[in-house]
All heavy atoms as a GROMACS GRO file, in nm:
protein
  595
    1MET      N    1   6.330   7.470   8.838
    1MET     CA    2   6.436   7.559   8.794
    1MET      C    3   6.547   7.478   8.727
    1MET      O    4   6.569   7.363   8.760
    1MET     CB    5   6.493   7.635   8.912
    1MET     CG    6   6.410   7.750   8.956
    1MET     SD    7   6.496   7.849   9.076
    1MET     CE    8   6.373   7.846   9.205
    2HIS      N    9   6.616   7.544   8.636
    2HIS     CA   10   6.730   7.484   8.566
    2HIS      C   11   6.847   7.583   8.565
    2HIS      O   12   6.826   7.703   8.551
    2HIS     CB   13   6.693   7.450   8.421
    2HIS     CG   14   6.615   7.323   8.410
    2HIS    ND1   15   6.488   7.310   8.454
    2HIS    CD2   16   6.650   7.203   8.362
    2HIS    CE1   17   6.445   7.188   8.432
    2HIS    NE2   18   6.541   7.120   8.376
    3ILE      N   19   6.966   7.528   8.580
    3ILE     CA   20   7.087   7.608   8.570
    3ILE      C   21   7.160   7.568   8.443
    3ILE      O   22   7.173   7.450   8.412
    3ILE     CB   23   7.179   7.587   8.691
    3ILE    CG1   24   7.111   7.643   8.816
    3ILE    CG2   25   7.315   7.652   8.669
    3ILE    CD1   26   7.188   7.622   8.944
    4GLN      N   27   7.205   7.667   8.368
    4GLN     CA   28   7.276   7.645   8.243
    4GLN      C   29   7.408   7.720   8.250
    4GLN      O   30   7.413   7.836   8.290
    4GLN     CB   31   7.191   7.700   8.128
    4GLN     CG   32   7.255   7.690   7.993
    4GLN     CD   33   7.169   7.756   7.887
    4GLN    OE1   34   7.102   7.858   7.912
    4GLN    NE2   35   7.169   7.698   7.768
    5ILE      N   36   7.515   7.650   8.213
    5ILE     CA   37   7.647   7.714   8.208
    5ILE      C   38   7.694   7.714   8.064
    5ILE      O   39   7.696   7.610   7.999
    5ILE     CB   40   7.748   7.640   8.297
    5ILE    CG1   41   7.698   7.640   8.442
    5ILE    CG2   42   7.887   7.705   8.287
    5ILE    CD1   43   7.779   7.552   8.535
    6VAL      N   44   7.727   7.832   8.013
    6VAL     CA   45   7.773   7.847   7.875
    6VAL      C   46   7.914   7.905   7.879
    6VAL      O   47   7.937   8.007   7.944
    6VAL     CB   48   7.680   7.942   7.795
    6VAL    CG1   49   7.734   7.967   7.656
    6VAL    CG2   50   7.538   7.889   7.791
    7ASN      N   51   8.008   7.837   7.817
    7ASN     CA   52   8.146   7.885   7.806
    7ASN      C   53   8.187   7.889   7.659
    7ASN      O   54   8.144   7.805   7.581
    7ASN     CB   55   8.244   7.791   7.878
    7ASN     CG   56   8.229   7.797   8.028
    7ASN    OD1   57   8.210   7.904   8.084
    7ASN    ND2   58   8.236   7.684   8.092
    8PHE      N   59   8.271   7.987   7.625
    8PHE     CA   60   8.322   7.997   7.490
    8PHE      C   61   8.453   8.075   7.491
    8PHE      O   62   8.485   8.143   7.587
    8PHE     CB   63   8.220   8.064   7.396
    8PHE     CG   64   8.167   8.195   7.448
    8PHE    CD1   65   8.232   8.313   7.420
    8PHE    CD2   66   8.054   8.199   7.526
    8PHE    CE1   67   8.184   8.434   7.468
    8PHE    CE2   68   8.004   8.319   7.575
    8PHE     CZ   69   8.071   8.437   7.546
    9GLN      N   70   8.527   8.061   7.384
    9GLN     CA   71   8.653   8.133   7.364
    9GLN      C   72   8.627   8.251   7.271
    9GLN      O   73   8.549   8.239   7.176
    9GLN     CB   74   8.758   8.040   7.298
    9GLN     CG   75   8.789   7.916   7.378
    9GLN     CD   76   8.870   7.948   7.502
    9GLN    OE1   77   8.965   8.021   7.497
    9GLN    NE2   78   8.831   7.889   7.612
   10LEU      N   79   8.691   8.362   7.298
   10LEU     CA   80   8.681   8.475   7.207
   10LEU      C   81   8.759   8.445   7.080
   10LEU      O   82   8.867   8.389   7.085
   10LEU     CB   83   8.738   8.603   7.271
   10LEU     CG   84   8.668   8.654   7.395
   10LEU    CD1   85   8.732   8.786   7.438
   10LEU    CD2   86   8.518   8.674   7.371
   11LYS      N   87   8.701   8.479   6.966
   11LYS     CA   88   8.772   8.465   6.838
   11LYS      C   89   8.739   8.586   6.753
   11LYS      O   90   8.624   8.631   6.747
   11LYS     CB   91   8.734   8.335   6.768
   11LYS     CG   92   8.589   8.318   6.735
   11LYS     CD   93   8.561   8.185   6.668
   11LYS     CE   94   8.412   8.171   6.643
   11LYS     NZ   95   8.377   8.044   6.589
   12ASP      N   96   8.840   8.642   6.694
   12ASP     CA   97   8.825   8.759   6.606
   12ASP      C   98   8.767   8.880   6.678
   12ASP      O   99   8.704   8.966   6.614
   12ASP     CB  100   8.739   8.725   6.484
   12ASP     CG  101   8.796   8.611   6.401
   12ASP    OD1  102   8.920   8.600   6.394
   12ASP    OD2  103   8.717   8.532   6.347
   13ILE      N  104   8.785   8.887   6.810
   13ILE     CA  105   8.736   9.001   6.887
   13ILE      C  106   8.824   9.014   7.013
   13ILE      O  107   8.859   8.913   7.073
   13ILE     CB  108   8.586   8.984   6.922
   13ILE    CG1  109   8.531   9.110   6.991
   13ILE    CG2  110   8.563   8.863   7.007
   13ILE    CD1  111   8.381   9.108   7.011
   14SER      N  112   8.856   9.136   7.048
   14SER     CA  113   8.938   9.158   7.168
   14SER      C  114   8.849   9.153   7.293
   14SER      O  115   8.726   9.163   7.284
   14SER     CB  116   9.007   9.295   7.160
   14SER     OG  117   8.912   9.398   7.175
   15GLU      N  118   8.914   9.141   7.407
   15GLU     CA  119   8.839   9.141   7.532
   15GLU      C  120   8.765   9.273   7.549
   15GLU      O  121   8.650   9.276   7.594
   15GLU     CB  122   8.931   9.118   7.650
   15GLU     CG  123   8.858   9.115   7.783
   15GLU     CD  124   8.948   9.085   7.901
   15GLU    OE1  125   9.071   9.080   7.884
   15GLU    OE2  126   8.893   9.067   8.010
   16GLU      N  127   8.827   9.384   7.511
   16GLU     CA  128   8.763   9.514   7.523
   16GLU      C  129   8.638   9.522   7.433
   16GLU      O  130   8.535   9.575   7.475
   16GLU     CB  131   8.861   9.625   7.487
   16GLU     CG  132   8.974   9.642   7.587
   16GLU     CD  133   9.085   9.537   7.570
   16GLU    OE1  134   9.096   9.474   7.462
   16GLU    OE2  135   9.160   9.517   7.667
   17GLU      N  136   8.650   9.470   7.311
   17GLU     CA  137   8.534   9.471   7.220
   17GLU      C  138   8.423   9.382   7.275
   17GLU      O  139   8.305   9.417   7.266
   17GLU     CB  140   8.576   9.423   7.082
   17GLU     CG  141   8.666   9.520   7.008
   17GLU     CD  142   8.725   9.459   6.882
   17GLU    OE1  143   8.776   9.345   6.887
   17GLU    OE2  144   8.722   9.529   6.779
   18TYR      N  145   8.460   9.267   7.329
   18TYR     CA  146   8.360   9.176   7.387
   18TYR      C  147   8.289   9.242   7.504
   18TYR      O  148   8.167   9.236   7.515
   18TYR     CB  149   8.423   9.044   7.430
   18TYR     CG  150   8.323   8.958   7.503
   18TYR    CD1  151   8.223   8.893   7.434
   18TYR    CD2  152   8.326   8.947   7.642
   18TYR    CE1  153   8.127   8.818   7.500
   18TYR    CE2  154   8.232   8.873   7.709
   18TYR     CZ  155   8.132   8.809   7.638
   18TYR     OH  156   8.037   8.736   7.703
   19THR      N  157   8.365   9.308   7.591
   19THR     CA  158   8.306   9.374   7.708
   19THR      C  159   8.209   9.481   7.663
   19THR      O  160   8.098   9.494   7.718
   19THR     CB  161   8.416   9.433   7.797
   19THR    OG1  162   8.500   9.328   7.842
   19THR    CG2  163   8.357   9.507   7.916
   20ARG      N  164   8.245   9.557   7.562
   20ARG     CA  165   8.157   9.661   7.507
   20ARG      C  166   8.029   9.598   7.451
   20ARG      O  167   7.918   9.645   7.478
   20ARG     CB  168   8.232   9.741   7.400
   20ARG     CG  169   8.166   9.868   7.359
   20ARG     CD  170   8.254   9.959   7.271
   20ARG     NE  171   8.354   9.895   7.187
   20ARG     CZ  172   8.485   9.890   7.214
   20ARG    NH1  173   8.532   9.944   7.325
   20ARG    NH2  174   8.569   9.830   7.131
   21MET      N  175   8.044   9.490   7.376
   21MET     CA  176   7.928   9.422   7.319
   21MET      C  177   7.840   9.364   7.429
   21MET      O  178   7.718   9.378   7.425
   21MET     CB  179   7.972   9.309   7.225
   21MET     CG  180   7.855   9.234   7.163
   21MET     SD  181   7.905   9.085   7.074
   21MET     CE  182   7.944   8.976   7.211
   22ALA      N  183   7.901   9.303   7.530
   22ALA     CA  184   7.824   9.243   7.639
   22ALA      C  185   7.745   9.349   7.715
   22ALA      O  186   7.629   9.326   7.753
   22ALA     CB  187   7.918   9.166   7.733
   23THR      N  188   7.808   9.464   7.735
   23THR     CA  189   7.739   9.574   7.804
   23THR      C  190   7.618   9.620   7.723
   23THR      O  191   7.511   9.648   7.780
   23THR     CB  192   7.837   9.690   7.828
   23THR    OG1  193   7.945   9.641   7.908
   23THR    CG2  194   7.770   9.806   7.897
   24GLU      N  195   7.634   9.628   7.592
   24GLU     CA  196   7.523   9.668   7.507
   24GLU      C  197   7.411   9.564   7.505
   24GLU      O  198   7.292   9.598   7.498
   24GLU     CB  199   7.572   9.693   7.364
   24GLU     CG  200   7.660   9.814   7.349
   24GLU     CD  201   7.721   9.827   7.211
   24GLU    OE1  202   7.681   9.753   7.118
   24GLU    OE2  203   7.812   9.912   7.195
   25LEU      N  204   7.447   9.436   7.510
   25LEU     CA  205   7.348   9.329   7.503
   25LEU      C  206   7.280   9.300   7.636
   25LEU      O  207   7.172   9.241   7.639
   25LEU     CB  208   7.413   9.200   7.452
   25LEU     CG  209   7.455   9.197   7.307
   25LEU    CD1  210   7.530   9.069   7.275
   25LEU    CD2  211   7.333   9.212   7.216
   26ALA      N  212   7.341   9.340   7.747
   26ALA     CA  213   7.291   9.304   7.881
   26ALA      C  214   7.142   9.332   7.900
   26ALA      O  215   7.070   9.246   7.954
   26ALA     CB  216   7.375   9.372   7.989
   27PRO      N  217   7.089   9.447   7.858
   27PRO     CA  218   6.945   9.470   7.879
   27PRO      C  219   6.855   9.369   7.808
   27PRO      O  220   6.744   9.342   7.852
   27PRO     CB  221   6.924   9.611   7.822
   27PRO     CG  222   7.057   9.676   7.830
   27PRO     CD  223   7.157   9.565   7.804
   28ASN      N  224   6.904   9.310   7.700
   28ASN     CA  225   6.825   9.210   7.627
   28ASN      C  226   6.802   9.084   7.710
   28ASN      O  227   6.701   9.016   7.694
   28ASN     CB  228   6.892   9.174   7.496
   28ASN     CG  229   6.898   9.291   7.402
   28ASN    OD1  230   6.797   9.348   7.366
   28ASN    ND2  231   7.018   9.328   7.361
   29PHE      N  232   6.897   9.053   7.798
   29PHE     CA  233   6.881   8.934   7.882
   29PHE      C  234   6.764   8.952   7.980
   29PHE      O  235   6.695   8.856   8.013
   29PHE     CB  236   7.010   8.903   7.956
   29PHE     CG  237   7.115   8.845   7.866
   29PHE    CD1  238   7.210   8.926   7.809
   29PHE    CD2  239   7.115   8.710   7.837
   29PHE    CE1  240   7.307   8.874   7.724
   29PHE    CE2  241   7.211   8.656   7.751
   29PHE     CZ  242   7.306   8.738   7.694
   30ALA      N  243   6.743   9.074   8.026
   30ALA     CA  244   6.633   9.101   8.119
   30ALA      C  245   6.498   9.072   8.056
   30ALA      O  246   6.400   9.048   8.128
   30ALA     CB  247   6.640   9.246   8.166
   31GLU      N  248   6.492   9.072   7.923
   31GLU     CA  249   6.365   9.049   7.853
   31GLU      C  250   6.343   8.903   7.814
   31GLU      O  251   6.238   8.869   7.759
   31GLU     CB  252   6.361   9.137   7.728
   31GLU     CG  253   6.366   9.285   7.759
   31GLU     CD  254   6.375   9.372   7.634
   31GLU    OE1  255   6.356   9.319   7.523
   31GLU    OE2  256   6.400   9.492   7.650
   32LEU      N  257   6.441   8.816   7.841
   32LEU     CA  258   6.425   8.674   7.802
   32LEU      C  259   6.318   8.608   7.888
   32LEU      O  260   6.327   8.609   8.011
   32LEU     CB  261   6.557   8.600   7.819
   32LEU     CG  262   6.663   8.627   7.715
   32LEU    CD1  263   6.796   8.560   7.756
   32LEU    CD2  264   6.620   8.576   7.578
   33PRO      N  265   6.219   8.549   7.825
   33PRO     CA  266   6.114   8.480   7.901
   33PRO      C  267   6.174   8.365   7.982
   33PRO      O  268   6.251   8.284   7.931
   33PRO     CB  269   6.021   8.423   7.792
   33PRO     CG  270   6.049   8.506   7.671
   33PRO     CD  271   6.193   8.546   7.680
   34GLY      N  272   6.142   8.363   8.110
   34GLY     CA  273   6.184   8.254   8.197
   34GLY      C  274   6.322   8.268   8.257
   34GLY      O  275   6.363   8.184   8.337
   35LEU      N  276   6.398   8.372   8.223
   35LEU     CA  277   6.531   8.391   8.282
   35LEU      C  278   6.514   8.460   8.418
   35LEU      O  279   6.464   8.570   8.427
   35LEU     CB  280   6.622   8.473   8.191
   35LEU     CG  281   6.764   8.496   8.243
   35LEU    CD1  282   6.839   8.362   8.256
   35LEU    CD2  283   6.842   8.590   8.153
   36LEU      N  284   6.561   8.392   8.521
   36LEU     CA  285   6.551   8.446   8.656
   36LEU      C  286   6.675   8.522   8.697
   36LEU      O  287   6.670   8.610   8.783
   36LEU     CB  288   6.524   8.333   8.755
   36LEU     CG  289   6.398   8.250   8.728
   36LEU    CD1  290   6.389   8.134   8.824
   36LEU    CD2  291   6.274   8.338   8.737
   37GLY      N  292   6.791   8.488   8.636
   37GLY     CA  293   6.915   8.557   8.669
   37GLY      C  294   7.029   8.509   8.583
   37GLY      O  295   7.024   8.400   8.526
   38LYS      N  296   7.132   8.592   8.572
   38LYS     CA  297   7.251   8.557   8.495
   38LYS      C  298   7.374   8.615   8.562
   38LYS      O  299   7.373   8.730   8.608
   38LYS     CB  300   7.243   8.610   8.352
   38LYS     CG  301   7.370   8.578   8.274
   38LYS     CD  302   7.374   8.635   8.136
   38LYS     CE  303   7.507   8.590   8.074
   38LYS     NZ  304   7.537   8.651   7.950
   39VAL      N  305   7.479   8.536   8.568
   39VAL     CA  306   7.610   8.581   8.616
   39VAL      C  307   7.706   8.568   8.500
   39VAL      O  308   7.718   8.460   8.441
   39VAL     CB  309   7.659   8.497   8.736
   39VAL    CG1  310   7.797   8.539   8.780
   39VAL    CG2  311   7.560   8.504   8.851
   40TRP      N  312   7.773   8.678   8.464
   40TRP     CA  313   7.870   8.675   8.356
   40TRP      C  314   8.000   8.612   8.405
   40TRP      O  315   8.043   8.637   8.519
   40TRP     CB  316   7.898   8.817   8.306
   40TRP     CG  317   7.779   8.882   8.241
   40TRP    CD1  318   7.676   8.943   8.305
   40TRP    CD2  319   7.752   8.890   8.102
   40TRP    NE1  320   7.585   8.989   8.213
   40TRP    CE2  321   7.628   8.959   8.088
   40TRP    CE3  322   7.819   8.847   7.988
   40TRP    CZ2  323   7.572   8.986   7.964
   40TRP    CZ3  324   7.761   8.874   7.866
   40TRP    CH2  325   7.641   8.941   7.854
   41LEU      N  326   8.064   8.532   8.320
   41LEU     CA  327   8.192   8.470   8.351
   41LEU      C  328   8.300   8.525   8.260
   41LEU      O  329   8.275   8.549   8.142
   41LEU     CB  330   8.185   8.318   8.331
   41LEU     CG  331   8.079   8.243   8.411
   41LEU    CD1  332   8.078   8.095   8.369
   41LEU    CD2  333   8.106   8.255   8.560
   42ALA      N  334   8.421   8.542   8.315
   42ALA     CA  335   8.532   8.589   8.232
   42ALA      C  336   8.664   8.544   8.293
   42ALA      O  337   8.686   8.559   8.413
   42ALA     CB  338   8.530   8.742   8.222
   43ASN      N  339   8.748   8.485   8.210
   43ASN     CA  340   8.885   8.451   8.247
   43ASN      C  341   8.975   8.503   8.137
   43ASN      O  342   8.993   8.438   8.035
   43ASN     CB  343   8.901   8.300   8.266
   43ASN     CG  344   9.039   8.262   8.315
   43ASN    OD1  345   9.137   8.330   8.285
   43ASN    ND2  346   9.047   8.153   8.387
   44SER      N  347   9.030   8.622   8.159
   44SER     CA  348   9.110   8.683   8.054
   44SER      C  349   9.241   8.611   8.031
   44SER      O  350   9.300   8.620   7.923
   44SER     CB  351   9.135   8.832   8.087
   44SER     OG  352   9.200   8.844   8.212
   45ASP      N  353   9.289   8.535   8.132
   45ASP     CA  354   9.413   8.458   8.112
   45ASP      C  355   9.397   8.348   8.008
   45ASP      O  356   9.488   8.321   7.931
   45ASP     CB  357   9.458   8.394   8.244
   45ASP     CG  358   9.507   8.496   8.346
   45ASP    OD1  359   9.543   8.608   8.305
   45ASP    OD2  360   9.508   8.463   8.465
   46THR      N  361   9.281   8.285   8.005
   46THR     CA  362   9.257   8.177   7.908
   46THR      C  363   9.169   8.220   7.792
   46THR      O  364   9.151   8.142   7.697
   46THR     CB  365   9.189   8.056   7.978
   46THR    OG1  366   9.059   8.097   8.024
   46THR    CG2  367   9.272   8.004   8.093
   47GLY      N  368   9.110   8.341   7.801
   47GLY     CA  369   9.021   8.386   7.694
   47GLY      C  370   8.886   8.315   7.696
   47GLY      O  371   8.816   8.310   7.596
   48THR      N  372   8.850   8.260   7.813
   48THR     CA  373   8.724   8.190   7.827
   48THR      C  374   8.620   8.282   7.889
   48THR      O  375   8.646   8.346   7.991
   48THR     CB  376   8.740   8.064   7.915
   48THR    OG1  377   8.843   7.983   7.859
   48THR    CG2  378   8.612   7.986   7.926
   49TYR      N  379   8.503   8.288   7.828
   49TYR     CA  380   8.396   8.375   7.873
   49TYR      C  381   8.266   8.296   7.871
   49TYR      O  382   8.259   8.187   7.818
   49TYR     CB  383   8.386   8.497   7.782
   49TYR     CG  384   8.512   8.580   7.792
   49TYR    CD1  385   8.624   8.547   7.717
   49TYR    CD2  386   8.520   8.686   7.879
   49TYR    CE1  387   8.742   8.618   7.729
   49TYR    CE2  388   8.638   8.759   7.891
   49TYR     CZ  389   8.748   8.725   7.817
   49TYR     OH  390   8.863   8.795   7.829
   50GLY      N  391   8.162   8.353   7.927
   50GLY     CA  392   8.033   8.286   7.927
   50GLY      C  393   7.943   8.337   8.034
   50GLY      O  394   7.953   8.453   8.078
   51GLY      N  395   7.854   8.249   8.080
   51GLY     CA  396   7.759   8.289   8.182
   51GLY      C  397   7.696   8.170   8.251
   51GLY      O  398   7.695   8.060   8.197
   52VAL      N  399   7.646   8.195   8.370
   52VAL     CA  400   7.566   8.098   8.445
   52VAL      C  401   7.425   8.155   8.449
   52VAL      O  402   7.404   8.268   8.495
   52VAL     CB  403   7.621   8.078   8.588
   52VAL    CG1  404   7.532   7.980   8.665
   52VAL    CG2  405   7.765   8.029   8.585
   53TYR      N  406   7.331   8.081   8.397
   53TYR     CA  407   7.193   8.126   8.385
   53TYR      C  408   7.104   8.045   8.477
   53TYR      O  409   7.120   7.923   8.488
   53TYR     CB  410   7.142   8.102   8.241
   53TYR     CG  411   7.222   8.171   8.135
   53TYR    CD1  412   7.346   8.124   8.091
   53TYR    CD2  413   7.173   8.286   8.073
   53TYR    CE1  414   7.419   8.187   7.993
   53TYR    CE2  415   7.244   8.350   7.974
   53TYR     CZ  416   7.368   8.300   7.933
   53TYR     OH  417   7.439   8.362   7.835
   54LEU      N  418   7.008   8.111   8.540
   54LEU     CA  419   6.908   8.044   8.620
   54LEU      C  420   6.774   8.061   8.548
   54LEU      O  421   6.726   8.175   8.530
   54LEU     CB  422   6.901   8.103   8.761
   54LEU     CG  423   6.796   8.043   8.854
   54LEU    CD1  424   6.823   7.894   8.877
   54LEU    CD2  425   6.793   8.119   8.986
   55TRP      N  426   6.717   7.948   8.506
   55TRP     CA  427   6.595   7.950   8.427
   55TRP      C  428   6.476   7.899   8.510
   55TRP      O  429   6.490   7.810   8.593
   55TRP     CB  430   6.609   7.860   8.304
   55TRP     CG  431   6.712   7.909   8.208
   55TRP    CD1  432   6.840   7.864   8.194
   55TRP    CD2  433   6.698   8.016   8.115
   55TRP    NE1  434   6.905   7.935   8.098
   55TRP    CE2  435   6.820   8.030   8.046
   55TRP    CE3  436   6.593   8.102   8.082
   55TRP    CZ2  437   6.840   8.125   7.948
   55TRP    CZ3  438   6.613   8.196   7.982
   55TRP    CH2  439   6.735   8.207   7.917
   56GLU      N  440   6.361   7.954   8.478
   56GLU     CA  441   6.236   7.914   8.542
   56GLU      C  442   6.204   7.767   8.513
   56GLU      O  443   6.158   7.693   8.600
   56GLU     CB  444   6.124   8.003   8.488
   56GLU     CG  445   5.992   7.990   8.556
   56GLU     CD  446   5.896   8.093   8.501
   56GLU    OE1  447   5.911   8.212   8.537
   56GLU    OE2  448   5.809   8.055   8.421
   57ASN      N  449   6.231   7.723   8.388
   57ASN     CA  450   6.202   7.584   8.351
   57ASN      C  451   6.287   7.545   8.231
   57ASN      O  452   6.354   7.628   8.170
   57ASN     CB  453   6.053   7.566   8.320
   57ASN     CG  454   6.004   7.660   8.214
   57ASN    OD1  455   6.061   7.672   8.106
   57ASN    ND2  456   5.896   7.732   8.244
   58ARG      N  457   6.284   7.418   8.199
   58ARG     CA  458   6.366   7.363   8.091
   58ARG      C  459   6.329   7.422   7.954
   58ARG      O  460   6.417   7.448   7.872
   58ARG     CB  461   6.352   7.211   8.088
   58ARG     CG  462   6.438   7.143   7.984
   58ARG     CD  463   6.428   6.990   7.999
   58ARG     NE  464   6.503   6.921   7.897
   58ARG     CZ  465   6.633   6.900   7.900
   58ARG    NH1  466   6.704   6.944   8.002
   58ARG    NH2  467   6.693   6.835   7.802
   59ASP      N  468   6.201   7.444   7.930
   59ASP     CA  469   6.158   7.498   7.800
   59ASP      C  470   6.217   7.637   7.776
   59ASP      O  471   6.261   7.669   7.666
   59ASP     CB  472   6.006   7.504   7.792
   59ASP     CG  473   5.944   7.366   7.776
   59ASP    OD1  474   6.014   7.272   7.733
   59ASP    OD2  475   5.824   7.352   7.807
   60ALA      N  476   6.219   7.721   7.880
   60ALA     CA  477   6.276   7.855   7.865
   60ALA      C  478   6.426   7.845   7.835
   60ALA      O  479   6.478   7.918   7.750
   60ALA     CB  480   6.254   7.936   7.994
   61MET      N  481   6.492   7.753   7.902
   61MET     CA  482   6.636   7.732   7.879
   61MET      C  483   6.662   7.687   7.736
   61MET      O  484   6.751   7.742   7.668
   61MET     CB  485   6.690   7.627   7.978
   61MET     CG  486   6.839   7.599   7.963
   61MET     SD  487   6.896   7.473   8.079
   61MET     CE  488   6.828   7.326   8.005
   62LYS      N  489   6.586   7.593   7.689
   62LYS     CA  490   6.605   7.543   7.552
   62LYS      C  491   6.574   7.651   7.450
   62LYS      O  492   6.641   7.662   7.347
   62LYS     CB  493   6.519   7.418   7.531
   62LYS     CG  494   6.569   7.297   7.608
   62LYS     CD  495   6.480   7.176   7.589
   62LYS     CE  496   6.497   7.124   7.450
   62LYS     NZ  497   6.420   7.000   7.427
   63SER      N  498   6.472   7.731   7.475
   63SER     CA  499   6.434   7.836   7.382
   63SER      C  500   6.546   7.938   7.364
   63SER      O  501   6.568   7.990   7.255
   63SER     CB  502   6.307   7.906   7.428
   63SER     OG  503   6.198   7.817   7.422
   64TYR      N  504   6.618   7.970   7.472
   64TYR     CA  505   6.727   8.066   7.464
   64TYR      C  506   6.833   8.020   7.364
   64TYR      O  507   6.886   8.100   7.287
   64TYR     CB  508   6.789   8.087   7.602
   64TYR     CG  509   6.920   8.163   7.599
   64TYR    CD1  510   6.926   8.290   7.545
   64TYR    CD2  511   7.036   8.107   7.650
   64TYR    CE1  512   7.047   8.361   7.541
   64TYR    CE2  513   7.156   8.176   7.647
   64TYR     CZ  514   7.160   8.303   7.592
   64TYR     OH  515   7.280   8.372   7.588
   65GLY      N  516   6.863   7.891   7.362
   65GLY     CA  517   6.963   7.837   7.270
   65GLY      C  518   6.929   7.856   7.123
   65GLY      O  519   7.016   7.842   7.038
   66GLU      N  520   6.806   7.889   7.096
   66GLU     CA  521   6.760   7.907   6.956
   66GLU      C  522   6.745   8.055   6.919
   66GLU      O  523   6.695   8.085   6.811
   66GLU     CB  524   6.627   7.834   6.938
   66GLU     CG  525   6.640   7.684   6.965
   66GLU     CD  526   6.505   7.614   6.974
   66GLU    OE1  527   6.400   7.680   6.960
   66GLU    OE2  528   6.505   7.492   6.996
   67THR      N  529   6.790   8.145   7.007
   67THR     CA  530   6.770   8.287   6.980
   67THR      C  531   6.892   8.352   6.914
   67THR      O  532   7.003   8.301   6.922
   67THR     CB  533   6.743   8.365   7.111
   67THR    OG1  534   6.859   8.356   7.194
   67THR    CG2  535   6.621   8.310   7.183
   68ASP      N  536   6.868   8.466   6.850
   68ASP     CA  537   6.976   8.545   6.793
   68ASP      C  538   7.069   8.596   6.903
   68ASP      O  539   7.189   8.610   6.881
   68ASP     CB  540   6.922   8.663   6.712
   68ASP     CG  541   6.850   8.620   6.586
   68ASP    OD1  542   6.875   8.508   6.537
   68ASP    OD2  543   6.770   8.700   6.535
   69LEU      N  544   7.014   8.621   7.020
   69LEU     CA  545   7.095   8.668   7.132
   69LEU      C  546   7.199   8.563   7.172
   69LEU      O  547   7.315   8.595   7.192
   69LEU     CB  548   7.005   8.703   7.251
   69LEU     CG  549   7.073   8.760   7.374
   69LEU    CD1  550   7.151   8.886   7.342
   69LEU    CD2  551   6.969   8.787   7.483
   70PHE      N  552   7.157   8.439   7.180
   70PHE     CA  553   7.251   8.329   7.211
   70PHE      C  554   7.360   8.324   7.106
   70PHE      O  555   7.479   8.316   7.138
   70PHE     CB  556   7.178   8.195   7.219
   70PHE     CG  557   7.266   8.079   7.247
   70PHE    CD1  558   7.307   8.051   7.376
   70PHE    CD2  559   7.310   7.997   7.145
   70PHE    CE1  560   7.390   7.943   7.405
   70PHE    CE2  561   7.395   7.889   7.170
   70PHE     CZ  562   7.434   7.863   7.302
   71SER      N  563   7.323   8.332   6.980
   71SER     CA  564   7.422   8.329   6.872
   71SER      C  565   7.518   8.447   6.881
   71SER      O  566   7.637   8.434   6.856
   71SER     CB  567   7.352   8.330   6.736
   71SER     OG  568   7.278   8.211   6.719
   72ALA      N  569   7.467   8.564   6.918
   72ALA     CA  570   7.548   8.684   6.924
   72ALA      C  571   7.658   8.674   7.030
   72ALA      O  572   7.769   8.721   7.009
   72ALA     CB  573   7.461   8.806   6.951
   73VAL      N  574   7.628   8.610   7.142
   73VAL     CA  575   7.729   8.604   7.248
   73VAL      C  576   7.816   8.482   7.242
   73VAL      O  577   7.920   8.478   7.309
   73VAL     CB  578   7.665   8.616   7.390
   73VAL    CG1  579   7.596   8.749   7.409
   73VAL    CG2  580   7.568   8.503   7.418
   74THR      N  581   7.780   8.384   7.164
   74THR     CA  582   7.863   8.263   7.158
   74THR      C  583   7.936   8.246   7.027
   74THR      O  584   8.018   8.156   7.014
   74THR     CB  585   7.778   8.136   7.184
   74THR    OG1  586   7.673   8.128   7.088
   74THR    CG2  587   7.720   8.137   7.325
   75ASN      N  588   7.911   8.329   6.929
   75ASN     CA  589   7.980   8.319   6.800
   75ASN      C  590   8.070   8.436   6.776
   75ASN      O  591   8.062   8.539   6.822
   75ASN     CB  592   7.881   8.306   6.684
   75ASN     CG  593   7.811   8.172   6.688
   75ASN    OD1  594   7.869   8.071   6.723
   75ASN    ND2  595   7.685   8.172   6.654
   0.00000   0.00000   0.00000
């Protein structure tokens, strides 16, 4: 198993817009090969958001970083 922590700052989007987008995208995470679980992170005081991911193996973790879904939540 591998744990991955992803953090990012919101830019050009409000917290409310991000929350709405994250809610819409959440079902897509359930379909990621090798993802065993995800915990969403949010600190509205600093504008830092992200997630803690539990992956079945390193290859699944690396593959996620190359997906449109990863780009959608980190850009």
